[in-house]
N, C-alpha and C positions, 0 to 999 in steps of 0.2 A: 214931498219930494225924496226928502231923506228916506221916509218909511217905504216909499217904493222900491228905491234902492237897495236897501237892505233885503227887502222880500226876493228882489233880483237875485242878489248876492246869493242868500239862502236856497232858493232855487237850484243855482247853480252849482252848490255845493254838495246837493243831496242828488242832483242827476249827474255828477262825477262818482259819489260813492256808489250811484247805483249802477251806475257801468263799471267799475271797477269790482263790482261783487257779481255781477252779471257775466263779464266778459270773461273768459277762462281762456289760456294757451296752453293744449298739450305738445310736448317735445315728443321727434320723431320714437325715442326709446321707450316711452311711458305710454302707460294707458289710464284713462280717467274713469273713476268708480263715483256714481253721483249718489247721494245720500240725501232721500225727499223725507223732510219731516222726523229722519233717523232711521228711512227705512231704506234699502239698498236699492235702486233701481237696476234690472237685469242688461239693460243695454250699457256697453262701456263706449267710451269716447275715445275715437282715435286722436293720432296726433294732428293739429290744427288750431283753430279758433272756434272757441263753443260758447254759443249763451246759454245761462242757468238763469233759474228764478232768484232774485235777489235776497227774497225772504222765503228760507224754508229749505232751499237747496245747497248743496254743501260737495264740494267734488273734493275726493282724495287722487293723488297721482301716485301711481304705483310703476316702479322703474322696473323695465324687462330685460336690462342688460344681464349677463352672465357677472355675479360676483365671486372674487377671488379671497377667500377666508382663511388668515394662518390661525391654523390650532394652537394652541399653545402646548406646550412640551408636557409628556407625561410620562411618569415613573409607572413600571409595573415590572411583575416578576412573569417571565415566561412558562410556558410549559414544561421545559426542562430546567425549572429553578434557575435561571441566570436572570438579575437586575437589569433591567433597560431604562432609556430612556430616549422616548419618540415623541418625534414632531411631526405634523402632515400640513397639508395646505387642501381646501375643499374649494371646488368650483360649482357652482349652484345658479338658477336663475329662476325667475316666477313664471309660471306655466297657467296660472289661476286669478288674476288679480284680487277677485271677489272673496273667495277664501284664503288667501293671504292676508286682508285687511282685515277681514270678520272672525276668521276660526281660530287666530293666534294674535296674539296684544302686540307682540314685537320678533316678527320673522326670523331677525339676523340672532338675535339674542338665543332665540331658540335653536336655530341652525347649529348657531355654537357650541351651546350645552350638548346638544345632539353628537355632535362630532367629537367632542371632548371622552364622552361616555360609549360611544363606540370603540373611540381609538386604545381605551383602557382594556374593554373587552375584547378586541383581536390583539392585545398583547398577550392576554393571557391563556387566548386559544391557540397561539402560533408559538411554535418555537424557535430558538435562537437564528438556528440556519434558515428558516424560510423568512425572516423579518430581513436577514443579510443578503441572501441569495435569489430567493423567489418575490422579488416585490409585485410584479404584475397580479399573481394569484391573490396577495394579501391586498392587494388594491383594489380589486375587484368586491374582493368579500366585504371591503370596508364600505367601498361605495352601496352595495347592497344595502348593509346592515343601517348605513345613515338614512337612504332614500327609501326605503320600506315605510318608514311613521311619519314621512312629509310630502309624498307626493301625492298621495290617495286626499288625506284631511287637509294638508295646508297649503295645496297647491303648488308646491315648492319641488323643481326636481333637482337631482342632484347630478351634474354633466359629468364628472370627474374627481377623485382623489388620489391624492399622491404623498407618500411619505416622505421627507424631506430627509431626515438624519435618525439615523440608531446610534445612539452613545452607549458605550459598554464602558463596564469599568477597567480600571490601568490593569489590574489583575488577571480581567480574562484578556484584555489584548496582549500582554506579555506571554499567556498560553496560548492563542490563536500563533502569534509571530512563531513560537517553538515550533508550532505542529506544521508550519508553513514551511518552515527551515527544513523540518527533518523531510517533508514529503519533496520538498526540491531535491536535496540530497540523494534521496531513494532513487527520483528517476535520474539525476547523476550518473549515479553507481549504476544503473540498469542500463542506461546507455553507453557507460564505459565498456564495461561487461560485454555487452553487445557488440560493439566494435572490436574489442580484444579478439573475440570468438570469431567473427569475421575475417580480421585479419591473419588470426591462426590458420583457418583455413586456407585463406590465400597462402600463407608461408608453406604449409603442408603440399600444396599443388606445386608451389616453385619448387621446393626441396625433391617432389618427384618428377619433376622435368630435368632437375640437374643432375638427379642419380643417373639417369639413364646415358648422360654423357660427362663423364668426369672432367673434360676442357671446360663446360659451362661454369661449373665450381671456381675455377681457375680463373678462368676470366672474369668472375662475380668478384673474387679476390681481389683482382689487378684494379678493377673499377673502382674500389673501396679504398684503395692506396691512392688512386688518384684524385678522388674526393676529397681524405683527410690532406694530401700534398698542398692542394688548391689553397688550403688558410695559409695564412702569414706565422710559418712556425719554424722554430729553430732546428730543431729535432724531429725526425721522422724515424720511426720504430716500424719496421716492416715483417710481418710474420712469413718466415719460409715452411710450410707445410711439407712432412712427408709424401704426400701424395702430389706434392708440387716436382720433389725429387725425382719419383718412380716415372713421372710423364716423361721428365726430362731425359732421363735412365732409358725408359722404352723407345722414344723418339731418335736417340743419338744411334749412330751407325756402329755395328759390333767392331772390335779391334779385333787385329790378326791374331796375337798371342792366343793359345786355346786356353792358357789359365786363367783368362782373365774373362773368359764367354760365361755367359749368363748360365747358373746352373739350371739344369732340365728338374722336370717335375718328377720327382719318386713315383714310381709306380708300383715297385716290389717293397714290400715291408716286412719281409723276413719269413713270412709264415711259413711257407715250404720249407727253410731248412731248422725252424722247431720242432715241424713235424717230423723230419727225419731225425734229428736227434731222438724225440720221444720213442720212435720206433727201432733205434738201435739198442736204446736202453731197456726195450721190453723183449729183446731179442738176446740177449746176454745169456750166456750158459751158467747156471749157477749147480755145481757139483751135489748130490744129494747123500747123507751120510748113511754108511752103512749100518745093518742091523748088530753087527757087532761090537760097534764103537760104542753103541750106546749101553752104558752099564745096566744091569740088571735093577730092577726094584726089588728090594726085600719084601717077601710076605709075613705079615704078622698074623699069628696064632688066633686061632677065635678062643677068647677067654672062655671059661666054662663058670657058669653064673651058677654060684652054690643055692642051695635049696634053702629057702627062708622058712622058717617055720615058726610057728607062736611060742614065744617064749613068756614063762610066767615069773615070776616072783622067787617060787622054792626053788625052779630048776636055775636059778642065776645062783643062788643059796649054794645049791650042791656042787657047783662044776668048779674043776682044778682050775687053779690059778693059771693062764698063761704067759710066758714071758713076752717081752716087746721084740727078740729075735723071731720068733715066731711067726707073728706078722708081718715081717719084711718081703715086701714086692719083688717079683723074680726078676732077676737081673737080664734084661731087655738087650744092653748095652753090647753084651758080646753076641749077640743073634746080629745086631746090627753090623759089627765089625766082621762077623762072617760074611 
């Protein structure tokens, strides 16, 4: 009796073990891959309860959900020689469970290594401005680089890649802050200059309108004085321009005294008197000198030029000595007196 009971217990245990090995539950987000004696069956098992052979069959469940994997921060040098530290996140999912279990040993680790190498590669191919400002294009290129060797051979599709953070050196951050500050200052100066230009045009137009009527300028002056007087000031300085005095002088009625009448505009500047004086000076008779009053000019006799002949040394020896008185010049003073 005890032996029969032991056999029954053993059979029940074997039945439980067999049922546990034969019955498999596949979740809604999973796919079942059946290995029969080490060979993969082409048929995939969907979600639900499935029965397999307890001996020779083995089921591998593959998660079909999208997996978000954080890529560790990678240090690299950009194309414009700037050292940066970039980290990203990769979103992928399995599209072919057989390839994901057969062609790659651990597709999670493989995707992680591929993402790290691709991230370092995209850092070297991009510039710093692209990493900071053109994130969309960098993300698309990074997704293409990661997805190219994984979807076909491994059966894994990369859905999306996002760069989370780009860390820059402190010196580069200071340089960029100075550049941004200079750019904002330049824009502020341009806006200020543009405002001054527009204000100057408006002021020029207003001055042109006021110049047509002097009373407008006086009214504007009075309005300015009213604005200044509106504040709580103990002293008020009121300028009185000359134009205001002239305005009141013109608007006031003229006095009866002819001495205080306003001087009329001078029309004759004395040109006629000057012309008459010049004509009188030119017509003045100047007496002419008579010929007898003019003393005669003495005539100078023509001096006779002695004949010059060639003199030799013997002639000079034979010539008599001449006294200095013989060589005296003729007296011309007496002729001048006559």
